[in-house]
C-alpha positions as CSV (number, residue, x, y, z in Angstrom):
1,M,-87.5,-47.7,38.9
2,K,-86.4,-44.7,40.2
3,T,-86.5,-46.0,43.7
4,F,-84.0,-48.9,42.6
5,L,-81.9,-46.4,41.0
6,K,-81.9,-44.3,44.0
7,Y,-81.0,-47.3,46.2
8,L,-78.3,-48.3,43.8
9,A,-76.7,-44.8,43.7
10,A,-76.9,-44.7,47.6
11,G,-75.2,-48.2,47.6
12,S,-72.6,-47.1,45.3
13,V,-71.9,-44.1,47.4
14,A,-71.4,-46.1,50.6
15,L,-68.9,-48.3,48.9
16,Q,-66.9,-45.6,47.5
17,L,-67.0,-44.3,51.1
18,A,-65.8,-47.5,52.5
19,A,-63.2,-48.2,50.0
20,P,-60.3,-46.0,51.5
21,A,-60.8,-47.7,54.9
22,F,-59.8,-51.0,53.0
23,A,-57.1,-49.2,51.2
24,A,-55.7,-47.8,54.2
25,D,-54.8,-51.0,55.6
26,M,-51.0,-51.5,55.3
27,R,-49.6,-54.9,55.5
28,L,-46.1,-55.0,57.1
29,K,-43.3,-57.7,57.4
30,F,-41.8,-58.4,60.9
31,A,-39.1,-60.7,60.5
32,G,-37.1,-62.4,63.8
33,V,-34.2,-64.7,64.4
34,F,-35.7,-66.6,67.3
35,P,-36.7,-70.4,67.2
36,V,-40.4,-70.6,66.7
37,D,-41.1,-71.6,70.4
38,H,-38.6,-69.1,72.0
39,Q,-40.3,-66.4,74.0
40,G,-38.7,-63.7,71.7
41,S,-41.0,-65.2,69.0
42,K,-44.0,-64.9,71.3
43,M,-43.1,-61.2,71.7
44,M,-43.2,-60.8,68.1
45,E,-46.8,-62.3,68.1
46,Q,-47.8,-59.9,71.0
47,V,-46.5,-56.8,69.1
48,K,-48.7,-58.1,65.9
49,A,-51.8,-58.5,68.3
50,D,-51.3,-55.1,70.0
51,I,-50.6,-53.3,66.7
52,E,-53.6,-54.7,65.0
53,A,-56.1,-54.4,67.9
54,A,-55.3,-50.7,67.8
55,N,-57.4,-50.3,64.6
56,V,-55.1,-48.0,63.0
57,G,-55.0,-49.6,59.6
58,L,-51.9,-51.8,60.0
59,K,-51.6,-55.4,59.6
60,I,-48.4,-57.3,60.7
61,S,-47.0,-60.6,59.1
62,V,-44.5,-62.4,61.4
63,F,-41.6,-64.4,60.2
64,P,-39.7,-65.9,63.0
65,A,-36.8,-68.5,63.0
66,N,-34.6,-66.9,60.3
67,Q,-37.3,-67.4,57.7
68,L,-36.4,-64.0,56.0
69,G,-32.7,-64.1,56.8
70,S,-30.1,-63.9,59.4
71,G,-29.5,-61.1,61.5
72,E,-26.6,-59.8,59.1
73,A,-29.3,-60.0,56.2
74,L,-32.3,-58.5,58.0
75,L,-30.5,-55.2,58.7
76,E,-29.7,-54.7,55.1
77,D,-33.1,-55.7,54.1
78,V,-34.8,-53.4,56.7
79,A,-32.5,-50.6,55.5
80,R,-33.5,-51.3,51.9
81,G,-37.3,-50.9,53.0
82,N,-37.7,-54.8,51.7
83,I,-38.6,-55.8,55.3
84,D,-40.4,-53.2,57.5
85,F,-39.7,-54.4,61.3
86,A,-37.1,-56.7,62.5
87,A,-36.1,-58.4,66.1
88,A,-32.8,-59.4,65.6
89,F,-29.0,-59.0,66.7
90,L,-26.9,-56.0,65.1
91,Y,-23.7,-57.2,63.9
92,A,-20.6,-54.8,63.3
93,D,-20.0,-56.2,59.9
94,T,-22.7,-53.7,58.7
95,D,-21.0,-50.9,60.6
96,P,-17.9,-51.2,62.9
97,R,-19.6,-48.5,65.4
98,L,-21.8,-51.3,66.3
99,E,-19.2,-53.0,68.1
100,I,-20.2,-50.9,71.1
101,L,-22.9,-53.8,71.6
102,S,-20.0,-56.3,72.0
103,M,-18.2,-54.2,74.7
104,P,-17.5,-56.8,77.2
105,F,-18.0,-56.0,80.9
106,L,-19.6,-52.9,80.2
107,V,-22.6,-53.8,82.6
108,S,-22.4,-56.3,85.6
109,D,-26.0,-57.1,86.6
110,W,-29.8,-56.9,85.4
111,D,-30.2,-53.5,86.9
112,E,-27.4,-51.9,84.8
113,M,-28.5,-53.8,81.7
114,N,-32.0,-52.1,82.2
115,S,-30.6,-48.5,82.8
116,V,-27.9,-48.5,80.2
117,M,-28.9,-50.7,77.5
118,R,-32.9,-50.4,77.6
119,D,-33.3,-46.8,78.0
120,L,-33.6,-45.4,74.5
121,D,-32.4,-41.9,75.9
122,S,-29.2,-43.2,77.2
123,E,-26.0,-42.4,75.5
124,F,-25.3,-45.8,74.7
125,N,-28.5,-46.0,72.5
126,T,-28.0,-42.6,71.2
127,I,-24.7,-43.6,70.0
128,I,-26.4,-46.7,68.2
129,Q,-29.3,-44.8,66.9
130,E,-26.8,-42.5,65.4
131,T,-25.4,-45.3,63.8
132,L,-28.5,-47.0,62.4
133,S,-29.7,-43.5,61.2
134,D,-26.8,-43.4,58.7
135,H,-28.3,-46.7,57.5
136,G,-32.1,-45.7,57.1
137,V,-32.9,-47.7,60.2
138,R,-34.7,-46.6,63.4
139,L,-34.3,-48.1,67.0
140,L,-37.5,-49.1,68.7
141,G,-36.2,-51.1,71.5
142,Q,-33.6,-53.1,73.2
143,N,-33.6,-56.6,74.3
144,P,-31.0,-57.5,76.8
145,E,-31.7,-61.2,77.7
146,G,-29.1,-61.8,80.2
147,F,-25.5,-62.5,80.0
148,V,-23.9,-64.8,77.3
149,G,-21.7,-67.8,78.1
150,I,-19.5,-70.3,76.4
151,V,-21.6,-73.3,75.2
152,A,-19.0,-76.3,75.0
153,T,-18.8,-80.1,74.3
154,E,-16.7,-80.6,77.2
155,E,-15.1,-78.8,80.3
156,P,-12.6,-76.4,78.7
157,A,-9.2,-76.8,80.6
158,N,-8.1,-73.8,82.8
159,W,-11.7,-72.4,82.3
160,N,-11.3,-70.0,85.4
161,N,-8.1,-68.4,84.3
162,F,-6.2,-67.1,81.2
163,D,-4.2,-70.0,80.3
164,A,-4.6,-72.1,77.2
165,K,-7.9,-74.0,77.0
166,N,-7.0,-76.3,74.1
167,M,-10.4,-75.5,72.5
168,N,-11.8,-73.7,69.4
169,I,-15.0,-71.8,70.0
170,R,-17.1,-70.0,67.5
171,V,-17.6,-66.3,67.8
172,W,-19.9,-64.0,66.0
173,S,-18.6,-61.3,63.5
174,S,-16.9,-59.0,66.0
175,N,-13.2,-58.4,66.1
176,V,-13.6,-57.2,69.9
177,V,-15.6,-60.6,70.8
178,K,-12.8,-62.3,69.0
179,S,-9.9,-60.8,70.7
180,M,-11.7,-61.2,74.1
181,V,-12.2,-65.0,73.6
182,E,-8.4,-65.1,72.6
183,T,-7.4,-63.1,75.7
184,L,-9.4,-65.7,77.9
185,G,-7.2,-68.5,76.5
186,Y,-9.4,-70.0,73.5
187,Q,-8.8,-70.3,69.9
188,A,-11.6,-68.4,68.3
189,T,-13.1,-68.8,64.7
190,T,-15.7,-66.3,63.5
191,M,-19.0,-68.2,62.1
192,S,-22.4,-67.3,61.1
193,W,-25.2,-68.5,63.3
194,G,-26.5,-70.9,61.0
195,D,-23.2,-72.7,60.8
196,I,-23.0,-73.5,64.8
197,F,-24.9,-76.6,64.7
198,P,-23.2,-78.6,62.0
199,A,-19.6,-77.0,62.9
200,I,-20.2,-78.4,66.6
201,Q,-21.4,-81.7,65.4
202,S,-18.7,-82.3,63.1
203,G,-16.0,-81.0,65.5
204,I,-15.0,-78.1,63.3
205,V,-15.4,-76.0,66.6
206,D,-15.4,-77.1,70.2
207,G,-18.3,-74.8,71.3
208,A,-19.8,-71.3,71.2
209,I,-20.0,-67.9,72.7
210,C,-23.4,-67.1,72.0
211,C,-26.3,-67.5,74.3
212,T,-27.8,-67.1,77.5
213,K,-28.7,-70.0,79.9
214,T,-32.3,-69.6,78.6
215,A,-31.4,-69.8,74.9
216,T,-28.9,-72.7,75.7
217,Y,-31.5,-74.7,77.2
218,S,-34.2,-73.9,74.5
219,I,-31.7,-74.0,71.5
220,F,-28.9,-76.6,72.3
221,A,-29.8,-78.8,75.5
222,K,-33.4,-79.7,74.0
223,S,-31.2,-80.8,70.7
224,D,-28.7,-82.9,72.9
225,V,-26.0,-80.5,71.6
226,G,-23.2,-79.5,74.1
227,S,-22.7,-80.4,77.9
228,H,-21.1,-77.5,79.5
229,F,-22.0,-73.8,80.0
230,V,-19.2,-71.5,81.0
231,Q,-20.5,-68.5,82.9
232,Y,-18.4,-65.5,82.5
233,N,-20.9,-62.9,82.6
234,S,-19.1,-60.6,79.9
235,I,-21.4,-59.6,77.5
236,P,-25.2,-59.4,77.5
237,E,-27.0,-61.2,74.7
238,N,-29.0,-58.4,73.2
239,T,-31.5,-58.1,70.2
240,S,-32.9,-54.9,69.0
241,Y,-36.4,-54.0,67.7
242,Y,-35.9,-51.8,64.7
243,V,-37.9,-50.4,61.7
244,S,-37.1,-48.9,58.2
245,E,-37.0,-45.5,58.0
246,K,-38.8,-46.0,54.6
247,T,-41.8,-47.6,56.4
248,W,-41.7,-45.0,59.3
249,E,-42.2,-42.3,56.8
250,E,-45.4,-43.8,55.5
251,L,-46.8,-44.2,59.0
252,N,-49.2,-41.4,60.3
253,E,-48.7,-40.2,63.8
254,A,-51.2,-42.3,65.3
255,Q,-49.7,-45.2,63.6
256,R,-46.3,-44.4,65.0
257,D,-47.7,-43.9,68.2
258,V,-49.1,-47.5,68.4
259,V,-46.1,-49.1,67.0
260,Q,-43.7,-47.7,69.5
261,T,-46.1,-48.5,72.3
262,A,-46.4,-52.1,71.1
263,F,-42.5,-52.5,70.7
264,T,-41.8,-50.6,74.1
265,K,-44.4,-53.0,76.0
266,A,-42.9,-56.1,74.3
267,S,-39.4,-54.9,75.3
268,D,-40.5,-54.3,78.9
269,D,-42.2,-57.8,79.0
270,F,-39.4,-59.7,77.4
271,F,-36.7,-58.1,79.9
272,A,-39.1,-59.2,82.5
273,Y,-39.6,-62.7,81.5
274,N,-35.7,-63.3,81.1
275,R,-34.8,-61.6,84.4
276,E,-37.5,-63.8,86.3
277,N,-36.5,-66.9,84.4
278,D,-32.7,-66.8,84.4
279,A,-32.6,-69.2,87.5
280,V,-35.4,-71.2,86.2
281,F,-33.5,-72.2,83.0
282,E,-30.3,-72.6,84.8
283,Q,-32.0,-75.5,87.0
284,K,-33.6,-76.8,83.7
285,L,-29.9,-76.9,82.1
286,V,-28.4,-78.7,85.0
287,E,-31.7,-81.2,85.0
288,S,-31.1,-81.8,81.3
289,G,-27.5,-83.0,82.1
290,Y,-25.5,-79.7,81.7
291,T,-22.7,-78.8,83.7
292,I,-22.6,-74.7,84.5
293,L,-19.3,-73.5,85.5
294,K,-19.2,-70.4,87.5
295,L,-16.3,-68.1,88.4
296,S,-15.7,-67.0,92.0
297,P,-16.2,-63.4,92.7
298,E,-12.4,-62.9,92.8
299,E,-12.0,-64.6,89.3
300,Q,-14.7,-62.6,88.0
301,E,-13.2,-59.4,89.1
302,A,-9.7,-60.3,87.7
303,M,-11.4,-61.4,84.2
304,A,-13.3,-58.2,83.9
305,S,-10.2,-55.9,84.8
306,K,-7.8,-57.8,82.3
307,V,-10.5,-57.4,79.7
308,R,-11.3,-53.9,80.1
309,T,-7.8,-52.7,80.3
310,E,-6.7,-54.9,77.3
311,I,-9.8,-55.2,75.0
312,W,-11.5,-51.7,75.5
313,P,-8.8,-49.5,73.6
314,M,-9.5,-51.8,70.9
315,L,-13.0,-50.3,70.4
316,E,-11.6,-46.8,69.8
317,D,-10.4,-47.8,66.1
318,S,-14.0,-49.2,65.4
319,V,-16.7,-47.2,67.5
320,G,-14.5,-44.2,67.9
321,K,-12.6,-42.6,70.7
322,D,-15.4,-39.8,71.1
323,N,-18.0,-42.3,71.2
324,I,-16.3,-44.3,73.8
325,D,-15.4,-41.3,75.7
326,R,-19.3,-40.1,75.6
327,L,-20.6,-43.6,76.7
328,L,-18.0,-43.7,79.7
329,S,-18.7,-40.1,80.8
330,S,-22.4,-41.1,81.1
331,L,-21.8,-43.9,83.2
332,N,-19.8,-42.0,85.8
């Protein structure tokens, strides 16, 4: 009997010692806006695998494809701590200073996207982090995927100059993007992402500025929506990895290191994938029946010059003149 009680006591002690290890496991929500089969959603799964493989007491539940809300809603929910991590667009309707993400013709190629937009220590990201900090959100990584173009149901009139296009184009919630599109000669209608498909299919709009060639193929061409892609190379498509400060404060130092490492790796891998596959998906678009319209170097320079001259000053009211001056000084 004494022997039995001895083993029982020993077993009880062992269970008590083991209990904290189970209690220490935190289940965190990671929400995204990419379609399930999109490379961005695959990167979310990679983040989950890398964090859980580190065995630092973190488990991740992944919710892609706007399952927990659109980009506008996700930022608010992460700020409140209802969602822990997000891979989503940052919209300026939450804070006008985020218009800096829609600054047209700020960068001109993949190398500049990498140095200006992906380096978390750059002045660009310092300004964004200062903005997000006011909302209880921490930036973990930036994901420029290439330049957005205009997805259209037909070839726009005068697509390579500033004359009227006779076409109504959806823009996201950005006064700067709306003004740029109107400067190019389009009519512009602000519309959330979830309304694009029915709006195009019903003829409410004739297209949308929204996507890289990769995303246009994956999202639109595969659904037989649209027929033309106008490549203006004005604004990079960019999603951000970010975390609630409430969640961050609950993590210990080892967990924070694992989380940041996983998101940095995903950002690196996602950028490399998009850079390597830009031409691949251009060809896939063509093979699917899309027509790609490209400006000549002279047309591109004329467009960039006009937009910088007319649109950049508009950013001072939303982003702040001091922030714009800081950013432009860092690029000289």
